[in-house]
VMD Tcl script that draws the C-alpha trace (Angstrom):
set ca {
  {25.06 -3.51 -10.55}
  {21.58 -3.48 -12.06}
  {20.89 -1.01 -14.87}
  {17.29 -0.14 -15.76}
  {16.74 0.76 -19.42}
  {13.48 2.22 -20.71}
  {12.24 1.71 -24.29}
  {10.67 4.61 -26.24}
  {9.15 4.64 -29.72}
  {10.48 7.52 -31.80}
  {8.45 9.82 -33.98}
  {9.63 9.70 -37.58}
  {9.07 11.48 -40.84}
  {7.71 9.41 -43.71}
  {9.29 11.43 -46.51}
  {12.37 10.05 -48.20}
  {15.61 11.55 -46.88}
  {16.54 12.52 -50.44}
  {13.34 14.55 -50.98}
  {13.74 18.32 -51.19}
  {12.20 20.13 -48.25}
  {11.85 23.75 -47.24}
  {12.53 24.03 -43.51}
  {11.16 27.56 -43.34}
  {7.47 26.81 -44.04}
  {4.83 24.08 -43.79}
  {5.09 20.68 -42.15}
  {8.87 20.62 -42.67}
  {9.53 23.91 -40.90}
  {11.84 23.64 -37.93}
  {9.07 24.98 -35.69}
  {6.53 22.39 -36.90}
  {9.03 19.52 -36.61}
  {9.93 20.58 -33.06}
  {6.26 20.92 -32.10}
  {5.50 17.48 -33.59}
  {8.33 15.90 -31.59}
  {7.16 17.58 -28.37}
  {3.57 16.41 -29.01}
  {4.80 12.83 -29.64}
  {6.63 12.82 -26.29}
  {3.68 14.36 -24.42}
  {1.43 11.63 -25.87}
  {3.73 9.02 -24.32}
  {5.65 8.14 -27.50}
  {2.87 6.01 -29.01}
  {3.26 3.34 -31.67}
  {3.70 4.66 -35.17}
  {0.96 4.61 -37.76}
  {2.16 4.24 -41.34}
  {0.61 6.77 -43.77}
  {-0.84 3.85 -45.77}
  {-2.52 2.53 -42.62}
  {-1.52 0.01 -40.01}
  {0.52 0.28 -36.87}
  {4.24 -0.34 -36.70}
  {5.03 -2.39 -33.63}
  {7.33 -4.95 -32.06}
  {6.83 -7.82 -29.64}
  {9.03 -9.70 -27.21}
  {10.01 -12.96 -28.86}
  {9.48 -15.21 -25.86}
  {5.88 -14.31 -25.10}
  {4.65 -12.10 -27.99}
  {4.02 -9.30 -25.50}
  {3.80 -5.94 -27.33}
  {6.76 -3.63 -26.79}
  {5.43 -0.19 -25.93}
  {7.01 3.08 -24.84}
  {7.80 3.07 -21.16}
  {8.64 -0.64 -20.89}
  {11.78 -1.19 -18.87}
  {14.23 -4.03 -18.68}
  {17.14 -4.72 -16.38}
  {20.72 -5.55 -17.30}
  {23.29 -6.67 -14.74}
  {26.87 -5.47 -15.21}
  {29.84 -3.97 -13.40}
  {29.78 -0.29 -12.42}
  {32.54 0.37 -14.96}
  {30.52 -1.25 -17.76}
  {27.38 0.59 -16.61}
  {29.13 3.94 -17.12}
  {30.19 2.86 -20.63}
  {26.68 1.57 -21.35}
  {25.20 4.96 -20.39}
  {27.57 6.80 -22.73}
  {26.74 4.47 -25.63}
  {22.97 4.59 -25.03}
  {23.07 8.39 -24.90}
  {25.01 8.46 -28.18}
  {22.68 5.93 -29.81}
  {19.61 7.89 -28.67}
  {20.95 11.12 -30.18}
  {21.84 9.44 -33.48}
  {18.61 7.49 -33.96}
  {16.52 10.50 -32.98}
  {18.22 12.56 -35.68}
  {17.83 9.74 -38.22}
  {14.14 9.28 -37.40}
  {13.38 12.99 -37.59}
  {15.29 13.39 -40.85}
  {13.51 10.49 -42.53}
  {16.70 8.44 -42.57}
  {15.04 5.30 -41.22}
  {14.65 2.38 -43.62}
  {17.04 3.71 -46.27}
  {20.13 1.48 -45.95}
  {21.36 2.56 -49.39}
  {22.36 5.86 -47.78}
  {24.80 4.10 -45.45}
  {28.45 3.69 -46.42}
  {29.39 0.36 -47.96}
  {30.86 -2.31 -45.71}
  {34.26 -1.77 -47.36}
  {34.09 1.96 -46.56}
  {33.16 1.16 -42.96}
  {36.05 -1.30 -42.63}
  {38.46 1.34 -43.92}
  {37.11 3.89 -41.44}
  {37.48 1.44 -38.57}
  {41.06 0.58 -39.58}
  {41.87 4.23 -39.01}
  {40.89 3.77 -35.37}
  {42.87 0.55 -34.88}
  {45.22 0.96 -31.97}
  {43.55 4.18 -30.82}
  {42.49 4.16 -27.18}
  {38.91 5.44 -27.22}
  {38.86 5.55 -23.42}
  {36.75 2.45 -22.93}
}
mol new
graphics top color blue
foreach p $ca { graphics top sphere $p radius 0.5 }
foreach p [lrange $ca 0 end-1] q [lrange $ca 1 end] { graphics top cylinder $p $q radius 0.2 }
display resetview
């Protein structure tokens, strides 16, 4: 089975995730954040521009072709794996969208340590997650 996957650049906040923000007024209000996200999508999810200038972009390694929103690629897998892939991509999309909107991108110090992660995963050892 062929699975088509489409790439989209996410809008992100540039403030640090540890900065205090008032979500009731100004650029951090829930209304303004929602409107900014909607505008980003309506504009076709363009490349990001860093506040200090310059675009943030990516290219395909093999041919240096820019990776832009809307590009698709095809993966071949079994129907069973395709269903699992869809679930994981939906989960990943939700999580990275929240991280990007919250300013959580590029702050690895906020992630749990590797030891903490290993301990968390040991708690799931032997658990059938349905996959």
